[in-house]
C-alpha positions in Angstrom: 16.6 -23.6 0.7 20.2 -24.3 -0.2 21.7 -27.6 0.9 24.8 -27.5 3.2 27.0 -30.0 5.0 28.4 -29.2 8.4 31.7 -30.1 10.0 31.9 -30.1 13.8 35.4 -30.0 15.4 36.5 -31.2 18.8 37.1 -27.6 19.9 33.4 -26.9 19.6 33.5 -24.8 16.5 31.8 -25.8 13.3 32.1 -25.0 9.6 29.7 -25.3 6.7 30.1 -26.0 3.0 27.6 -25.4 0.3 26.4 -28.6 -1.4 23.9 -27.1 -3.8 22.0 -23.9 -4.5 18.2 -23.9 -4.3 16.2 -22.7 -7.3 15.9 -19.1 -6.0 19.7 -18.8 -5.3 20.5 -20.3 -8.8 18.4 -17.6 -10.6 19.5 -14.7 -8.4 22.5 -12.9 -9.9 24.3 -12.8 -6.5 23.2 -16.4 -5.6 21.4 -15.1 -2.5 19.2 -17.5 -0.7 16.6 -16.1 1.7 15.3 -19.5 2.7 16.3 -21.8 5.5 19.8 -23.3 5.6 19.2 -27.1 5.1 22.0 -29.2 6.6 22.1 -32.5 4.6 25.0 -34.0 6.5 27.0 -33.5 9.6 30.6 -34.7 9.9 32.3 -35.0 13.2 36.0 -34.2 13.0 38.6 -35.5 15.4 40.7 -32.4 15.1 40.4 -28.8 16.1 39.5 -26.1 13.6 42.2 -24.2 11.8 41.9 -21.2 14.1 42.2 -23.3 17.3 45.0 -25.3 15.8 47.0 -22.2 15.1 46.3 -20.9 18.7 47.3 -24.2 20.2 50.5 -24.3 18.0 51.3 -20.7 19.1 50.7 -21.6 22.7 52.8 -24.7 22.4 55.6 -22.7 20.9 55.4 -20.1 23.6 55.4 -22.9 26.3 58.4 -24.5 24.6 60.3 -21.2 24.6 59.4 -20.6 28.2 60.6 -24.1 29.2 63.8 -23.6 27.2 64.3 -20.2 29.0 63.7 -21.9 32.4 66.1 -24.8 31.5 68.8 -22.3 30.5 68.3 -20.3 33.7 68.5 -23.4 35.8 71.6 -24.5 34.0 73.2 -21.1 34.5 72.1 -21.1 38.2 73.7 -24.6 38.6 76.9 -23.4 36.9 77.1 -20.3 39.1 76.5 -22.5 42.2 79.2 -24.9 41.0 81.6 -21.9 40.5 80.7 -20.5 43.9 81.5 -23.9 45.4 84.8 -24.1 43.7 85.7 -20.5 44.9 84.7 -21.4 48.4 86.7 -24.6 48.3 89.7 -22.8 47.0 89.4 -20.1 49.7 89.2 -22.9 52.4 92.4 -24.5 51.0 94.2 -21.1 51.0 93.1 -20.4 54.6 94.2 -23.9 55.7 97.6 -23.5 54.1 98.0 -20.0 55.7 97.3 -21.5 59.1 99.7 -24.4 58.5 102.5 -22.2 57.1 102.0 -18.6 58.3 105.6 -17.5 57.7 105.5 -18.5 54.1 102.5 -16.3 53.4 103.7 -13.4 55.4 107.0 -13.3 53.4 105.0 -13.4 50.2 102.9 -10.5 51.2 105.9 -8.5 52.5 107.9 -9.0 49.3 104.9 -8.1 47.2 104.4 -4.8 49.1 107.9 -3.5 48.3 106.9 -2.7 44.7 105.7 0.9 44.2 
């Protein structure tokens, strides 16, 4: 019966570490113990195990990339809306000027159409 200590993580996983071999495991060439695993100490850890930490880090990186992508998309959407507003505003100004000065714009179109 070899002695072990156990580490319990907040993610629910646990890990064990060998403290000492029993007599049978010491004399066996492969240190095999066929007895009961005796846990001498249990240590509560306030962190996740390495596997869960890696998964959480990967998930956090993916979420950060997703947020960055969403932020970039929102920024581009806002820019295109702003550009659309500017184009619309410019179009209104041109239409207003055409209404106020119709002769000026007709002459400009007529002189531009003479070129072949």
